[in-house]
N, C-alpha and C positions, 0 to 999 in steps of 0.2 A: 404179483401178490394180490390175492383176493381179500378184500376187507368188507366187513359189515359195519355200518356206521349209523349211530343214532343221533338225531338232532332234536333237542328239547324245544318246548313251546316258546320260550322267550327268544331263542335264536331263530325259530321259524318265523316269528313275527317281524324279524328283520332279515327277510329272505334275500334282499339285495346284498347283504353282507355274506350270507351263506353261499350265494352264487359266486361272489367275487373271491371269498377267502377259502371256502371249503371245496366247492365243486370245481371251480376253475383254478384258482390259486396260480401257481407257477407252472401248471401242467400244460403240455401241448395237446392239441386236439386228439391225437392218437393215443394219449395217455389218460383219457378221461374215464375209462371204463374199468372193469374188474372191481366194481364197487356196488354195494347194495345199501341204499339209505332207508332207514326206518324212521318215520317222522311222527312226532307228536302233533296234537292239535295246536293251533295258534294260541298264544298267551291268553289265558282266562276263558277260553271257549268251553273247556270241560267243566270249569267252575260254573258257568252259566247253565250248562246242561244238567249237572248233578247237584253239587253244592260246593261252596268255596272250600278249598283244601285246608286253609288255615283258619278261617273264621266260622266255618260251617253255615254261612249264609245260604239258605235253600235256593235250589234252582228249579228247572222244569220238572225234574224227577219228583220233587216234593208235590207238585201240582197233580201229577199222575196218581201218586199214592193217596192223596186227599180227595180224589174225585173232582178236582177243579178243572178249569178250562185250559188243558195243556195244548190244545190245538192253536188257540190264539197266541199262547206263549211261544210256540214253535214258529209261528208266522213272524212275530217280533224278533225272535232269535235269528231267523233267516235274513231279515233286513240288516241285522248287525254283521252277519257274515258277508253280505254284499258290500257293505262299507269297508270291510277288511279287504275284499277283492280290489276295490278302487285304488288302494295303496300300492298295488303291484302292477298296475297298468303300464307304468313307464319302464318296467323291466321285462315286459313281454307277455303278460297274462292277457288272453283273449277274454274280455269281460262278458261278451255275449255267451260264449260257450261255458265259461265258468259259472255264470248265473243260471244257465239251463241245467247244468249238472247238479248244483247244490239245491236248487228248487225241487228237482225231481227226487233227490235223495231224502229231503225233508218230507216230501209227500209220501214216499215209501215208508218212512218211519211212522208217520201219522197213521197210515193204514194198518201197520202192525200193532201200534199202540191201541187203536180202536178195537181191534180184534181181541187183544189181551184184556182190555177193559170189560168187554162183554163176557169173556170167559170168567174173569174174576168176579163179576156181578152175579154169575150163576150160582156161586157158592159150592160148586162141585170139585174145586181144585185147591191145591195148596197155595195159599196167598203168598207165602215167602218165595216160592219158585216163580210165580208170575211177576212179582215185584223185581226179582233179580233179572228176569228176562227183559223187562222194561228198561232197567238200568243199563244192560248190555247194549240194547238198541240205541238208546240215547248217546251213550259214550262213543259209539262207533262213528257217529256223524262227524265229530271234530276231526278225526284222523283222515276220514275219506275226503273231507273238504281240503285240508292242507296237502294231502298226498296228490290229489287230482290236480290242484293248482300248480304244484311243484313240477309235475311232469309236463303240463301245458307250457309253463315258462321255459323249461329246459328245451323242449322240442322247438319252440319259437326262437331259441337262441342257438339253434344248429346242433344240439346235442341229442343223440338218439336215446331217448328215455322211454321206459315202460312203466305204467302204473300197475302195481301188484295190489289189487283190492282184496284184502283178506277178511273184509267185513261180511261176506256171504249174503249180501242183500239180493243177489240175482240168481241164487240157487237154493234148493231145499234139500240138498244132500246132507245127511247126518254124519259129518266128518268130525273127528277129534281135532284139536288144535294142531297136533303134530301131522296128522294126515292132510289137513288143508295146506299147511306150509309145504309139505312134501309135494303135493299135487301142483301147487302154483309155481314152484321153482324147478320142477323136474326137466323142463325142456328149454332152458335159457342158455344162450351162449354169452357168458358174462364179459367176454372180451369184446363184444360188439354192441352191447346194450347196457345202459346204466339203469338200474332198477330202483324205483321208489315204492316202498311198501308201507301200508298203514300200520301204525303202532298197535291197533286193535286187531285181534284175530278171533273170528267166530269159531266156536267149537262146542261139541255136545256137552263137555264138562263145565263150560262157562268160565272164561278167563278171569272175569271179575269176582266170581265166587271164591276163587282161591287167592287172587292177587290184588283185587280191588284197583286202586289208582296206580299201582305199580305195573299194570298190564303191558304198557308199551315196552318196558325194559325186558319183560319176559318174552314178548314177541321177538325183540332184537336178539336175545340170547338163543332162542330156539332156531331162528334163521341161521345164525352163525354156526351152530352145531350141525344143522342140516346140510349146509353147503360146504362144510369143513373149511371155514374161513381161516386165513393165516393170522388175522388180528381182528379184534372187535374194538371199535373206536366210539367213544361217547363225546359229542361236542356239547359243551356248556358255555354259558355266557361269562364264566369265570374259571380260573385255575383251581385245581385241588391244591390248596395252599397249606402252609405250615400252621397258620392261624388266620382267623377272620380278619381281612384287611380293614374292615370297618371298625374293628375294635383296637387292633394293635398299630394301625397305620400301614399303608401300602408299602412303605419303605422298610418295614420290619417284618414283612410276610413274604415268604418265597414259595414258588411252586415246588411241590413234592416230586422230585425226579423219578424215584423208584420206590415201590413198596410191594406188599404181597396180599394175597386174598384174605389172610387172617386179619390184617389191619383193616381191609375193606369191611369185613364182618363187624369189627369193633366200631367202626364209624356208623354202620347201619344200626347197630344196637342202641346208639344214643341219638338217632334221628338225623345224622349227617351223612346221608347216603351218597356214596360215590356211585353205587349201583345197588339195586334191590337185591338182598341176599339170595332170594330164590331164583334170581336171574344169574347171579354170579356162579352158583354151584355147578350148573351144567357146563359153563365155560371152563371152570377150574378142572372139572373131571375130564373134559375134552382137551385139556392143555392148550387152550386158546387164551392168549394174553389180552388184557383190556388196556386200552390207552385212553386217558381222559385229556381232552384238548380244549383250549379256549378258542371259541369261534372267531374272536376278534384279534387273535395273535396267531395267525396260521403258520408262521415260521417256527414257532416254539414247539419243541417235541412233546410237551405236556408231561403227564405222569404215566408211567408204565406199571401196571399191576400184573405180577406174574406169580406162579405157583411157588417157586423155590427161593425167591429173592430174600436175602438177609444182608443188611448193611455190613460192608466189610469192616467198619469201625463202629464202636458204640456211639449211638446218638439217638435223640428223640426226633421223630419225623413230623408229628402233628400235635398241636395243642388245641383241643376243642371241647365242646360240652353243650349243656342246655340249662336254661333257667326255668323250664316249665315242668319241674318234677316235684314230687312230694316224698319226703323221708317218712316212712311208716314203721313205727316200732310196736311190736306186741310184747308186753312184759307179763310174765306169769310165774309166781313162786313155785308152781308145780312142774315147771319145765325141767328143772335140774335132774339130769340122769334119766329123763323119760324118753325111751326109745321111740322115734317116729313122731315126736310132738309136732314138728314142723309139717308133717304130712297133712294134718288136719287143717293147718293154715293154708297150705298150698291148694287144698281142695276148694277152698273159698275163692282163691285166685282163679282157678280153672273155671269155676261156676260163673264168675263175673267177667271172664275173658280178659284178665289183666296179667301182663307179663312184667317181670321186674328187670331192672338194669343192673342192680347191685344187691348183694345180700351179705350181711355181716351178723355174727352171732356172739353171744357170751352165755354164761350159765343159765340165765333166766330171761334173756331178751333176744328177739330176732328183729333186726332192722332190714327193711327192703326199701329200695328207691324205685318209684313207679311214676308213670306219666300222669300228669294232672288232667283228668277228663271225667266224663260222666260215669264211666264204668268204675273209676277209682272211688268216686263218691259213694256208689252203691256198695262196693267192697268194704270201705271203711265203716259204713253204718252197720253192716252185718258182723264184722270182726268186733266192733265195739260192744255189740249185744252178746257176744259169746266168749270174750276173754277178759281177764282180770283188769288189765289196763292197756289201752291203745292210745298211742301218742302220734300226732302228725305234725310235720313241720314243712311249710312251703320252702322249697330249697332250690339250689342249683347244683349241677354236677359238672366238674371239669376234669378232663382226662389228658394224660400225657401218653402218646402212642409211639411205638417204634419197634422195628423188627429186631433190634439188637440193643435192648435196655436192661437185660438180665445181668447187671453188673453192680458191684458194691458202690454205694454212693449216690445212685440215681434217686432213690427214695429220700435220702437225706437232703439232696440238692433241691428237690421239689418242695418238701415240707419247710425247708429253710426259706425258700423264696416266698411262700405263703406267709410264714411267720413275720418276715421283714415287712410285709404289707399290712400286718395286723389282722390277718384272716385266720380264723379258727377252723380247724378241720372237724366237722361234726361227725363224719363217719368216713371209712376208707375201705377200698377193696383192691385186691390184686391176686390173680390166680398163679398157679405154679409156672405156667408158660411165660409169664412176665413180659407181655407185650403191651399192657395197658395198666397204668396207675390211675385209679379213680378216686377223686376227692369230693365229698359232699360238703357243701359250704352254704352259708346264708345267701339267699337269693340276691340281695343288693350288693354282694361282693363279687358277682360273676365276672364283670368286665375287668375289675382289678386283678382277679385271679388269673384270667387268661393272659393279661399283659405281663404279670409277674412271672408266670411259667414260661411264656414265650421269650421274655428277656433272659431267663435263666438257661434255657435249653436251645433256643433257635437263633435269637437276634445276634 
């Protein structure tokens, strides 16, 4: 069975566990192959290169944009990578070879960035395109570093491994992402070699232009489709669980055994990605199942996401949500019976690149739930200037998800659980396919709501 398996940054930083639990595990030497691993950069490395994913703390990319000394910043960054290397010496990493590789790759990146800087200073080119090219170059360093190290460790542990460098630093061939992946995997006997591919792929369309920080999962998805994998596996440092163990307690949270791609989309929509939605679609269309596994529990089968799964009995599978949202309501007396009134509102959403998680309407009000960020601030300012009354409420959203919850009593059970905790429902949403009940609540009630719904449906 040929599998394509993605390893996240936190797991990669504990590669001794990856080697023990994922790559070797209980397998015999002749059973180590027929696997392709797609690796992320080590934990925090991409944050240092670009910006912190959660706090937006600027990285080296910001220095390039502002005309600051990115070269010295890359030198300091390289030293941090060498310290990471030191942590893998006892499991087989050749520190001299690893040092030579990453120093050379950082120098290559510097040369490209210097060239881009000169072109940008000329004033003859589109600044946005140059900036995005710099972002791509920087992002690729992290995956090249972790990928090369992994192959060196595997080879030094007696495993025949090959580094599939999709970063394109050593060629100037104008290939699309799909063409590059096809070229690199076209002549490999997977029964005899274990492949480790970079999560970043260079392509003429620019993988970050379309997917930004979700690019490694897109590479993973495209490789699985290219090689016609039997299964696509994502290794994380935790299970895909029925609720956050940090909130409900580990004893009250269970791994989700089975679910489908529709539920995976619902999770992505509220920021709890099992897999990037644009990476999931090609796998769904190719009928390749996704398995989410815990790196540190290798014997556990994890969660299988398939196209057609529906729970054989009515049950909720996941309780989740976010406290980082805003409930935005536009109220206008002229809205009643006005065909297309919300079209004008949505045009402002499009202008400011804001998508909504939930939408609820009545005769003269439209409520949407959006992420709390800078784009949202700009949207709210413009809506306030153009509509009768705009109200915002810092909120949380909590969802009950399941492949088979379209049954009488589920909504009653959820609202009753919230009522008994003294939690008011500020707004509510559910579509006809009934796989997701969404409750908008006050932000300080979020943990209590998750616990209440988990107790009602899962515990």
